[in-house]
C-alpha positions in Angstrom: 12.2 -13.3 10.7 13.4 -16.7 11.8 11.1 -19.5 13.0 11.4 -22.3 15.4 12.9 -25.4 13.7 10.4 -28.2 13.4 12.3 -31.5 13.3 9.5 -33.3 11.4 9.3 -30.8 8.6 11.3 -32.8 6.0 9.5 -36.0 7.0 6.2 -34.1 6.5 7.2 -33.1 2.9 8.4 -36.6 2.1 5.3 -38.3 3.4 3.2 -35.9 1.3 5.0 -37.2 -1.8 4.8 -40.8 -0.7 1.0 -40.4 -0.2 0.6 -39.5 -3.9 2.4 -42.7 -5.0 0.2 -44.7 -2.6 -2.9 -43.5 -4.3 -1.7 -44.7 -7.7 -1.1 -41.2 -9.1 2.4 -40.6 -10.6 3.1 -36.9 -10.5 4.5 -35.4 -13.7 7.3 -33.5 -11.9 8.7 -37.0 -10.8 9.4 -37.8 -14.5 11.9 -35.0 -14.9 13.9 -33.9 -11.8 14.5 -30.2 -11.5 18.0 -28.9 -11.9 19.6 -28.3 -8.4 19.7 -24.7 -7.5 23.5 -24.7 -7.5 23.4 -25.8 -11.1 20.6 -23.6 -12.3 21.6 -21.2 -15.0 19.7 -17.9 -14.5 17.8 -16.4 -17.4 18.1 -12.8 -16.2 20.0 -12.6 -12.9 23.9 -12.3 -12.9 25.9 -14.5 -10.6 26.0 -11.9 -7.9 22.4 -11.1 -8.3 21.4 -14.8 -8.1 23.4 -15.1 -4.9 21.6 -12.2 -3.4 18.1 -13.5 -4.3 19.1 -17.0 -3.0 20.2 -15.4 0.3 17.4 -12.8 0.7 14.5 -15.2 -0.1 16.0 -17.7 2.3 15.7 -15.2 5.2 12.3 -13.9 4.2 10.9 -17.5 4.2 13.5 -19.5 6.1 14.0 -23.2 5.8 13.7 -23.5 9.6 10.0 -23.6 10.3 6.8 -25.5 10.1 6.6 -25.5 6.3 8.8 -25.5 3.3 11.2 -22.6 3.0 11.8 -20.4 -0.1 14.8 -22.5 -1.1 12.7 -25.7 -1.0 10.0 -24.1 -3.0 12.6 -22.8 -5.6 11.4 -19.2 -5.2 14.6 -17.8 -6.7 13.8 -19.6 -9.9 10.4 -18.0 -10.1 11.9 -14.5 -9.5 14.6 -15.0 -12.2 12.1 -16.2 -14.7 9.7 -13.4 -13.7 12.3 -10.8 -14.3 13.3 -12.3 -17.6 9.7 -12.2 -18.9 7.0 -9.5 -19.4 6.8 -8.6 -15.7 10.5 -7.7 -15.6 10.1 -5.5 -18.7 6.9 -3.9 -17.4 5.4 -5.0 -20.9 1.8 -4.3 -20.0 2.4 -1.3 -17.5 1.9 2.3 -18.4 5.4 3.6 -18.2 5.2 6.9 -20.0 6.2 10.1 -18.2 6.2 12.4 -16.4 7.7 10.5 -13.5 8.2 11.8 -10.0 10.0 9.1 -8.0 9.8 11.3 -4.9 6.0 11.7 -5.0 3.7 10.4 -2.3 3.4 6.6 -2.7 -0.4 7.0 -2.9 0.1 8.3 -6.4 1.3 4.8 -7.5 4.3 3.6 -9.4 6.4 6.7 -10.2 9.8 5.4 -11.2 10.7 5.2 -14.8 12.6 2.0 -14.1 11.2 -1.4 -15.0 11.0 -4.1 -12.3 14.1 -5.7 -13.9 16.0 -2.5 -13.7 14.9 -1.9 -10.1 16.2 -5.3 -9.1 19.5 -4.8 -11.0 20.2 -1.4 -9.5 18.7 -2.2 -6.2 20.7 -5.3 -5.5 23.9 -3.4 -6.5 23.0 -0.5 -4.2 22.1 -2.7 -1.2 25.2 -4.8 -1.6 27.2 -1.5 -1.4 25.4 -0.5 1.7 26.0 -3.9 3.3 29.6 -3.7 2.5 29.8 -0.3 4.2 27.8 -1.3 7.2 28.8 -5.0 7.7 32.0 -5.4 5.7 30.7 -7.6 2.9 28.0 -8.1 0.3 24.6 -9.3 1.6 25.0 -12.9 0.4 28.3 -13.3 2.3 26.9 -12.1 5.7 25.9 -14.5 8.5 22.1 -15.1 8.8 21.8 -12.8 11.8 23.5 -10.0 9.9 21.3 -10.7 6.9 18.3 -10.4 9.1 19.5 -7.0 10.5 20.3 -5.8 7.0 16.8 -6.7 5.7 15.2 -5.0 8.7 17.2 -1.9 7.9 16.0 -2.1 4.2 12.4 -2.5 5.4 12.7 0.5 7.6 14.2 2.5 4.7 11.3 1.5 2.5 8.7 2.7 5.2 10.7 5.9 5.7 10.5 6.6 1.9 6.8 7.5 2.3 7.1 9.7 5.3 8.6 12.7 3.6 9.1 13.7 0.0 12.1 15.0 -1.9 15.8 14.1 -1.5 16.9 10.4 -1.3 20.1 8.6 -0.8 23.0 10.7 0.4 21.0 14.0 0.5 19.2 13.7 3.9 15.4 14.3 4.2 13.2 17.3 4.2 12.3 18.8 7.6 9.5 17.1 9.5 7.2 18.9 11.9 9.6 18.2 14.8 12.6 19.8 13.1 10.5 22.7 11.8 9.5 23.4 15.4 13.1 23.4 16.6 15.5 26.4 16.5 16.1 27.7 12.9 12.5 26.6 12.1 9.4 28.7 12.5 9.5 28.8 16.2 7.6 26.7 18.8 8.6 25.1 22.0 12.2 24.4 20.9 12.8 28.1 20.3 11.3 29.2 23.6 13.3 26.6 25.4 16.4 28.0 23.8 15.5 31.5 24.9 14.7 30.6 28.5 17.2 27.9 29.2 20.0 28.3 26.7 19.8 24.6 25.8 17.3 24.5 23.1 19.7 25.6 20.3 22.1 22.8 21.1 19.2 20.3 21.3 17.9 21.6 17.9 21.3 21.3 16.3 21.6 17.7 17.5 18.2 16.9 16.1 19.1 18.4 12.8 22.4 16.5 12.7 20.5 13.3 13.3 18.1 14.1 10.5 20.9 14.8 8.1 22.8 11.6 9.0 19.7 9.4 8.5 20.8 8.6 4.9 18.4 6.6 2.9 19.6 3.3 1.6 17.7 3.4 -1.6 17.1 6.6 -3.7 13.6 7.4 -4.6 13.6 5.7 -7.9 14.4 2.4 -6.2 12.2 2.8 -3.1 9.9 -0.1 -4.3 12.8 -2.5 -4.3 12.0 -4.1 -0.9 8.3 -4.3 -1.4 8.8 -5.8 -4.8 11.3 -8.4 -3.4 8.8 -9.4 -0.7 5.9 -9.6 -3.0 7.7 -11.6 -5.6 8.9 -14.0 -2.9 5.3 -14.6 -1.8 4.2 -15.1 -5.4 7.0 -17.5 -6.0 6.1 -19.4 -2.9 2.4 -19.8 -3.6 2.0 -19.6 -7.4 1.4 -22.5 -9.7 4.6 -24.6 -10.2 4.5 -23.9 -14.0 6.1 -20.5 -13.2 9.2 -22.0 -11.5 8.4 -21.7 -7.8 6.2 -23.7 -5.4 8.3 -26.8 -6.2 6.2 -30.0 -6.2 3.4 -27.8 -4.8 5.1 -28.1 -1.3 3.4 -24.9 0.0 0.1 -26.0 -1.2 0.5 -29.3 0.4 1.5 -27.6 3.6 -1.6 -25.3 3.8 -4.0 -27.8 2.3 -4.8 -25.8 -0.8 -6.5 -28.0 -3.5 -4.8 -26.0 -6.4 -6.5 -26.2 -9.9 -8.8 -29.1 -9.3 -11.8 -29.0 -11.6 -14.3 -29.3 -8.8 -14.1 -29.5 -5.0 -17.5 -27.9 -4.2 -18.5 -30.8 -2.0 -15.7 -29.8 0.4 -16.4 -26.1 0.6 -18.8 -26.2 3.6 -17.0 -29.0 5.5 -15.4 -27.2 8.4 -12.4 -28.4 10.3 -12.0 -31.5 8.0 -8.6 -31.8 6.2 -9.0 -31.9 2.4 -7.7 -35.5 1.5 -7.0 -35.4 -2.2 -4.0 -33.0 -2.4 -3.4 -30.2 -4.8 -3.4 -30.4 -8.6 -1.4 -27.9 -10.8 -2.6 -26.2 -13.9 -0.6 -28.7 -15.9 -2.4 -31.6 -14.2 0.5 -32.4 -11.9 -0.6 -34.0 -8.6 1.0 -33.8 -5.2 
């Protein structure tokens, strides 16, 4: 998840802002400085939840790299405001039952929980798991431990779609492998047990491994990781009016023109940097 540190990255962002001043345009965001993140008062997230979102987004898009990180882009502000608004409440989603959180993910959103409820319960559950696995909550861990914990959460989210049924603390339903082992419907494992006397022990070990592969998130929270990643991307690349992409830093980095009224004359100019810089929906320039 980490990237190689680029020593010129800060200078790159600073020269981007300086270039705007040189052209005679004064960006609107320069007239009112944003509240530092350590002084920001979340609209939805609690103190512990804010600490988690700060830490998690900082590992998903690290500050060490070729472009601005999630913290520089103020992605946590975007997520907090998003959860406090219609998205967090699933205001325009169909949320009536019946719900089957353990159904195949291809059936779509199956949990009765809103995104805000998924974040609240998901963060609490993940912090508990981190405390058991690493000795502290996610935000208090070292960056390397945080990366390992996120890797485990991602793997857990992928496993959620592999078999249906029981979730956290209850093990998983039998896969084809375990069904073919002793105690299943027969197969090579049973024959090996009859012929060599070792298949039964091997089957028991496999079953034990399956039972101990406890899911981190229960079925109703299995969308937590995917939602966190998606919202991090949205906060990084969305218009600054929504709280993220501070000073259009990600747009400057990738050369995206933003909401300019017209740039058709540049559409078929290949391998030529766009020189004018992005413009936000509110008319801010970077």
